[in-house]
N, C-alpha and C positions, 0 to 999 in steps of 0.2 A: 222431268228434270234431266238435263244433260250432265251426267256425273263427269264426264271428261272435260267440261269447260272449267278453267280455273277461276272464273268469275264466281263460281259456286261456293268457292273456298275464300271468302272474303272476311274482313274484320268483323262485320255484324253477326254473320252466322257463327263464327268461332267464339266471339265474345258471348253470345247467347248461350251457346253450348257451355262455355267455362262457368258462366254464371248460374247454370242450371235452370235458367228461365224456359228452356226447351228441352225435351228429352235429347240424350246423348245420340250421335250418329249411329245407326244400326249397320250391321253388316250387309243386309240386303240392298242398301242404297248404293252400295259400291258393286253388287253383284258377286259377292264372295260368300263364303260359308261362315257361320258364327265361329266355328273353331279356328278358321284362318284369321279371321278378325281378332279373336282373343290372343292369338299368337304375335300378331302384329303389335297390339297394345303392350303386350308383355315385354316384347323386344324393345320398343320405344321406351317404355318406362324405366328400363334398366341403363339407359344412356344418361350422361351427364350433360350439362349445357353446351359445352364445346362440341361433344359429339352430335347432340341434336342439331346444332346450327351447321356443322359440316354436312350431315346427311341431307338436310333441308336444301342447302345450297346445291348439292349435286341433283336433287330431284327437280329443283327449279330451273337448273341449267338445262336439263333434259327434258323439259315439259312438252316441247313438240313431240318428241319421241314417245313420251308417256301416253299421249292421247291416241297414238295409233298403235301402242303396244298391246299384245295379247294379255300382258299382266297389268294392264292400266288400271283395272279395278283394285288389285292389292296395293299397288304403288300410290294411287290416290288415297286409299284408306291409311297408308303409312304417312303420307304428307299430312293428312288431317290429323292423325294422332300426334304427329310431331309438333304440329303447330299449337295444338291444345296443351301439349306438355310444356311448350315454351311459354305460354301465357300462364300456365300454373305456377312455373318457376319465377318468372319475372314480374307477374301481376300485370293488370290491365293498364295502370298507369304508365308502364313501360313500352306501351305499343305505339309505333310510328303508323298513323292511319295512311290509307291510300290516297293518292291525289287523283283528281278528275282525269288527268291526262295518262294516268298509269294504273287505271282501275282494275286491270286484270292481273296485276302483280299481287302475290299473297302478302299477308302482314308481316312485318319484320319486328321482332322482339328485340328491344334494346336494353342491355344491362347497364343500369347507372348506379347500382348499389355497390359502395366499397366493402371490402372484408371487414369482419369484426375481430379486433385483436384482444386477446386475453393476456394480461401479464401474470406470469407464474411466480409464486412465492410472494415474500414481503416486499410491499411498496408503500412507503419508502423502506429501503433496507439500511442496515447499520453494519459497519465493518470497522475493525481495529486498524488503525494507520500502520503502514508498513507490512501488511499482510495481504495475501491474495484473496481477491473477491471472485467466488464462482457464480456466475450469472445464471439463474434458472431459467431465464429466457422467456419466451412468449409464444402463444399459438394463434392461429388465425382461422376463421372458417368464413366461407362465402356462400351466398344463396345459390350461386350457379356453379362454381368451381368445387365446392365442398372445402377440403382442407388446402390452405394456401401457405406457401413458404414465406417465413419471416427473417428479415435481415435486421442486424443491430449495429449500432455505433455509439461510442461513449465520448464525452467531451472532457474527461479528467481520468484520474486513477487513484488508488489508495496511498499514494506517497505523500499526499498533501492533506493536512487536516482542513476539513470543510465539507463540501458537498459537490457531486457531480450527477450528470444526467445521462441515462442510457436511453436512446431513442430506437423504437421498433417500427419497421416499416413493412407492410404487406401489400401486394398488387396482384389483382386477379386478371384472368386472360382478357378481359375487356378493358384493361388499362385503369380500371378504378383503384385508387390507392387510399390507404389509411394509415395513421401513426398512432403510437402510444408510447408512453415514457415511464421510466421507473427513476426515482430519486435515491441516490446512494449517499448516505452520511457517513463520513469517515471521522472517526473520533480517536482521540489519544488518551487511554486510561493506564498506560504503562509508564512506571517510573524509570528514570535513567539508571543505568548500570555502570558502576565504577570499574574502569579498566586499569587504573594505576594502582601500584602497591600501596599498602597501609603503612609501611615503614620507610623512612628517608634517613640516609646516613650522611652527614656533612662534617667537614672539618671545622674546628673553632675559628673564632675571629672573622667569619664571613656571614653575610645576611642572606644570600641565595640558598634556597632549600631544593626546589624542583617544581614540577607542574602536575597537578591533579587532573586526570582525564576521565570522562564518562561518555557512554554512547546512548543515543535516543534518536527517534525519527525526527526530532525537532531540536531547535537550538537549546543549549544547557547553559545556565549560569551557576556560579559557585559562591558561597558565603562560608565563614568559619566562625566558630564559637568555642566557648570552654578554654580560652586562652588569653593572656594578655601580652605575649611577647611575639605572636606570629599573626600574619596578615595574608589575605589571599585576594587576588583580583577576580573580576567576574569570569575571565577566561581561564581561571584555575592556576595562576602563577602564584607559587607560595613562597613566603619570605619571613625572616625574622625582622621585627621592627628595629632592633639594633643588634649589632654582632655579639655573639655569644662567646665569653672567655671560659675555657675548660676549668681554669684554676678557680672560678667562681663556684665550682660544685660544692655543696654542703659536704662537710666532714671529709674533704678531699685528703687532708694531710694525716688524718687518724688511721686510715686503712686504705691506701692507694693500691688498687689492683688492675688498673687500665681500662676499667669499665667505662661505658659512654655516659654523657650527661644528657639525660632523656627529658623531652617535652612532649605533651600530648595535646590534642585538640580535636574538635569534631567538625568535619566538612560536610556540607549539604549541597547537593546538586539538584536544581529544579529546571524542569523544562517549560516550554511556552504554554502548556496546558495546565500547569500548575502542580504536576505530579512531581514529588520529591523523594530522594533516597539520601541516607546519611551514611557516614563512613568514619570510624574513629582512626585517627593516624597518630603515629609516634615519629619523632624526629630526634635521631641519635647523634649528639655532638661528640666527636672523637678528639683526643688530645693530640697536639702537633708538637714534637720536639722534646717530650719528656715532661713529667711533672715539675722538675726543678729548672724549667727553662726561664723562670723569672729569677731575680736576685734572692739568694737565700744563704744557708750555711754551707761550709766546706773546710777542706784541711789543706795544710801547705807546709813546706819545710823552710826553716831559717837557719843561717849560718852566721858564725861570729868569730873574730880573730883578735889575738892581744899581742903586742910587741914585747921582747925581752927587756928586763930592768936592771940597773946596776946591782952589784953584789951587795948583800945586806939588805936588799929590798924584797918585798913580797911581789912575786910576778904571776901573771896569768898566762899559761901556755897556750898556744893556738889550739883551738878545739872547733869541732863541729857539732851543733846540737839541733833538736827537732823542736818545733813549737807549734801551737794552734792558731789558726787565723779565720777570718771572715771574709765574705764577698768573693773576691777573685782568688782567694786561697793563699795569699801571702801572709807571713806571720813574723813575729819576733822571737829570737832565741835567747836563752839565758845560759851564761858559762857555768859549767858545774866543776871545773878543775882549777885548783890554785896550788902554787908551790912557794916556799920561803927560802931564800938564799943567805947564808951567813958569810 
C-alpha cells in the first residue's frame, strides 16, 4: 500500500473505520511508532470542529509537499485522525462523497445541524404590569462548536397588560441557525392608589367641589356612593347635585360657632382589570358673609318731635327717644315727656 497516496484516504476506508467494520488504522501503516500515533490522536481529539476543519484544510493544501516530506508518515496519520474525528462529530449522513472526476480529494464533512437552544426559567413567564422583567435568557449547544452565543429580541414590554414574546436566536460557525421563544404574560393585580385629598373645602351656594385623582398602570374610572347630594363623573369630577346653603345647617341658630357644614361619601376607583380601591371623603361647606346675611332681627334708633301749644294746653316738648325695630333696623319711637301750661 502506498501510504503517501491520498487515494488511500477515501470515504470508504474512513467510513468503514468509523463504523468499526474494520480495525482502526494502526501506527505501523504510516511508518511511525505507537507512541507517536497516540500523541497525534490525543492532539486531534482535543480539537473542536472549527479547529479540525482548519487543520484539515491546511494539510490538504500542502498535500504535494506532504507526499515528499520526511514527516509524511506523521502528517498522513494526523490527516487520517482528523477525518475520522470529523465523521464522528458530524455523522456519516453529513459526508459529501467524492466525485469520479475528483476522486483523490479526501472526504468533506458538512455540518448541517443547527444549535439546540434551551430557554432558562419559566416559560411562559408572568410579570406585574408596570414593573421590570428580568429575562433569565437562554443557552445553546452545538454538535460541532459546543457552546454557542444566543441573542434575543422582544416584541413588547411590561407597560401594557397582555402578553409579548421574546425570541432567542443561535447560529453556529457553519451558519446553521435555530430559534426558541418565551411568552411573557403581563398582568395587573394592583388596585389604583388615590392621590387626591380626602377632604374638600368649598363655599356655600356653589355646586363645584373638585376632582378626585388616582394612579394606575391602566385607565381608572370613578363612582360614588353613600350620598344623596353629591355626584361624580367617570373622570373624577365631583359636584353637589344642588348648591348647598350654609343657613340650612341643622341647629345653626342654637349655637353658631362658625364651623363648616359637612357632607361625607365613599368614592371608588376601578382600573381596566377590575382592581378597585375606595376612599372616604368629606366635603366641608363654609359660611359666606356671616350667619345673619339673610333677613333677621336687628336694632335701630327712632326720633320724634312735637310743636309748642297755646297757653292753658297740654304740650309735648320736643324729644328724642330710642325704640326697637326689625328687618333693616328702623323703628318707631314713643314720646316720654309731657308738660301742662296754665
